[in-house]
C-alpha positions in Angstrom: 8.5 4.6 1.4 6.3 3.0 3.9 3.1 4.6 5.1 2.1 5.7 8.6 -1.4 5.7 10.1 -2.1 8.9 12.1 -4.5 9.6 15.0 -7.5 10.0 12.6 -7.7 6.2 12.4 -11.0 4.8 13.5 -9.8 1.1 13.5 -12.5 0.2 10.9 -10.4 -2.7 9.6 -10.9 -1.7 5.9 -7.2 -1.3 5.2 -6.0 -4.4 7.0 -8.4 -6.6 5.1 -7.3 -5.2 1.7 -3.5 -5.0 2.2 -1.9 -7.5 -0.2 1.3 -7.8 1.9 -0.4 -8.0 5.3 1.6 -5.0 6.4 -1.2 -3.5 8.6 -1.8 -4.8 12.1 -4.2 -3.9 14.8 -2.7 -1.5 17.4 -4.1 0.2 20.4 -5.9 2.4 19.7 -4.9 2.8 16.0 -3.6 0.4 13.5 0.1 0.2 12.6 1.9 -0.3 9.3 4.9 -2.6 9.4 7.5 -0.7 7.3 9.3 -4.0 6.5 6.1 -5.3 4.7 4.7 -2.1 3.2 5.4 -2.0 -0.5 2.9 0.8 -1.2 1.1 -1.9 -3.3 3.7 -1.8 -6.0 2.9 -4.5 -8.6 -0.6 -5.0 -7.1 -2.4 -1.6 -7.5 -1.8 1.8 -9.2 -1.8 3.4 -5.7 -1.7 2.1 -2.1 -5.0 0.3 -1.6 -5.1 1.3 2.0 -5.4 5.0 1.0 -8.2 4.1 -1.4 -10.3 2.3 1.1 -9.7 4.4 4.2 -12.9 6.4 5.1 -11.1 9.0 7.1 -7.8 9.6 5.2 -5.5 8.6 8.0 -2.5 7.5 5.9 0.6 9.6 5.4 4.1 8.9 4.2 6.7 7.8 6.7 9.7 10.1 6.5 11.8 7.6 8.4 11.3 4.9 5.7 12.0 6.5 2.4 12.4 3.9 -0.4 12.8 4.1 -4.2 10.6 2.3 -6.6 13.4 -0.2 -7.2 13.7 -0.9 -3.4 9.9 -1.3 -3.2 9.9 -3.8 -6.0 12.7 -5.8 -4.4 10.8 -5.9 -1.1 7.7 -7.0 -3.0 9.5 -9.9 -4.7 11.1 -10.9 -1.3 7.6 -11.0 0.4 6.0 -12.9 -2.5 8.8 -15.5 -2.4 8.1 -16.0 1.4 4.6 -17.1 0.6 
């Protein structure tokens, strides 16, 4: 499942710099997670790195983009093959 950034975001850029799939983009006024690129850091980290580095805990799950581990791994492989 992709993640969402809520209104607590302070646009500090910590998450965007760490995201291995470049799924986080600058928005106005808060950052935005691209659900087509968010893999919840499957195969890169034990948990989503954005959650780990966020100083204000502004990440939550996106109920509109529920995905299984298998789907996340497939998306991860697809993104890696694009690079």
